[in-house]
C-alpha positions in Angstrom: 102.8 -61.8 -99.9 105.4 -64.0 -98.3 107.5 -62.5 -95.4 111.2 -63.1 -95.6 112.7 -65.2 -92.8 113.9 -63.3 -89.7 117.7 -63.3 -89.2 118.6 -62.0 -85.7 122.1 -61.1 -86.8 121.2 -59.2 -89.9 117.8 -57.8 -89.2 118.8 -55.6 -86.2 117.7 -52.9 -85.5 114.2 -54.1 -86.2 112.7 -50.7 -86.6 114.9 -49.8 -89.6 115.6 -53.2 -91.1 112.5 -55.2 -90.4 109.7 -52.8 -89.4 107.3 -55.2 -91.0 107.8 -57.5 -88.0 107.3 -54.8 -85.3 103.8 -54.8 -83.8 102.2 -53.1 -80.8 100.3 -54.9 -78.1 97.1 -54.2 -80.1 98.6 -55.4 -83.4 99.3 -52.0 -85.0 102.3 -52.0 -87.3 105.4 -49.8 -86.8 104.4 -47.7 -89.8 101.1 -46.8 -88.0 102.9 -45.2 -85.0 103.4 -41.6 -86.0 102.7 -38.1 -84.7 99.8 -37.6 -87.1 97.9 -40.6 -85.9 98.5 -39.7 -82.3 97.3 -36.1 -82.8 94.2 -37.2 -84.8 93.3 -39.8 -82.1 93.7 -42.8 -84.4 96.1 -44.3 -81.8 96.4 -43.8 -78.1 98.8 -44.8 -75.4 97.4 -48.3 -75.1 98.1 -48.9 -78.8 101.7 -48.1 -78.7 102.8 -50.6 -76.1 105.2 -53.2 -77.5 103.8 -56.6 -78.2 105.2 -60.0 -77.0 106.2 -61.1 -80.6 108.4 -58.0 -81.0 110.0 -58.7 -77.5 110.7 -62.3 -78.6 112.4 -61.0 -81.7 114.5 -58.7 -79.5 115.3 -61.8 -77.4 116.5 -63.7 -80.4 118.8 -60.7 -81.4 120.2 -60.6 -77.9 120.9 -64.4 -77.9 122.6 -64.2 -81.4 124.9 -61.5 -80.0 125.9 -63.5 -76.9 123.7 -61.8 -74.4 121.6 -64.6 -72.8 120.6 -62.6 -69.7 119.2 -59.8 -71.9 117.3 -62.3 -73.9 115.8 -63.7 -70.7 114.8 -60.2 -69.7 113.0 -59.6 -73.0 111.1 -62.9 -72.6 110.2 -62.0 -69.1 108.9 -58.7 -70.4 107.0 -60.5 -73.2 105.2 -62.5 -70.5 104.4 -59.3 -68.6 102.5 -57.9 -71.6 99.8 -60.6 -70.9 99.4 -59.5 -67.3 97.2 -56.5 -66.5 99.0 -53.4 -65.2 97.3 -53.6 -61.8 98.5 -57.2 -61.4 102.1 -56.2 -62.3 102.0 -53.5 -59.7 100.7 -56.0 -57.2 103.6 -58.3 -58.0 106.1 -55.5 -57.7 104.8 -54.4 -54.3 104.7 -58.0 -53.1 108.3 -58.5 -54.0 109.5 -55.6 -51.9 111.4 -56.9 -48.8 109.3 -57.8 -45.8 106.0 -57.2 -47.7 105.0 -60.8 -48.3 105.2 -64.2 -46.6 106.7 -67.2 -48.4 103.3 -68.7 -48.9 101.9 -65.5 -50.4 104.7 -65.3 -53.0 104.4 -68.9 -53.9 100.7 -68.6 -54.4 101.3 -65.5 -56.6 103.9 -67.4 -58.7 101.5 -70.3 -59.2 98.6 -68.0 -60.1 100.5 -66.0 -62.7 101.9 -69.2 -64.2 98.5 -70.8 -64.5 96.4 -67.7 -65.3 98.8 -65.8 -67.7 101.2 -68.6 -68.8 104.0 -66.5 -67.2 106.5 -69.3 -66.5 109.6 -67.2 -66.5 108.1 -64.6 -64.1 106.8 -67.4 -61.9 110.3 -68.9 -61.7 111.6 -65.4 -60.9 109.3 -65.1 -58.0 110.2 -68.6 -56.7 113.9 -67.7 -57.0 113.2 -64.5 -55.0 111.5 -66.5 -52.3 114.7 -68.6 -51.9 116.9 -65.5 -51.7 114.5 -63.7 -49.3 114.4 -66.8 -47.1 118.2 -66.9 -46.8 118.4 -63.2 -46.1 115.5 -62.9 -43.7 113.5 -60.7 -46.1 110.1 -62.5 -45.9 107.3 -61.1 -43.7 106.7 -63.3 -40.7 103.2 -64.8 -40.6 
């Protein structure tokens, strides 16, 4: 079976127009996400998390509708799906004002870029370092 080509302008909203493209983080299709499967235990909370491919499609839709910042946010979220929850919380806490040194944040950025291929999020952390530096929001070593 050949899948028809994705058109970000015509195929939005994905759930109703192209549900065949919507996948969870574990690869389940949109049609598998229903109350019956949840109640019976066929799917659990981990299996209903959005997958990076679906977030990329949403990014394409946002771009096609002239919303580049929203597209970037979807791509940042897609990268975050590859990072364990504990690590995401660690990043969140490290980015709070006066919680981390410049060096700690730069190491974190390098680590997530290398380990999880999270280039957009690494760039976000590096940008935060510059802003925090200007505003005096880095922890003193």
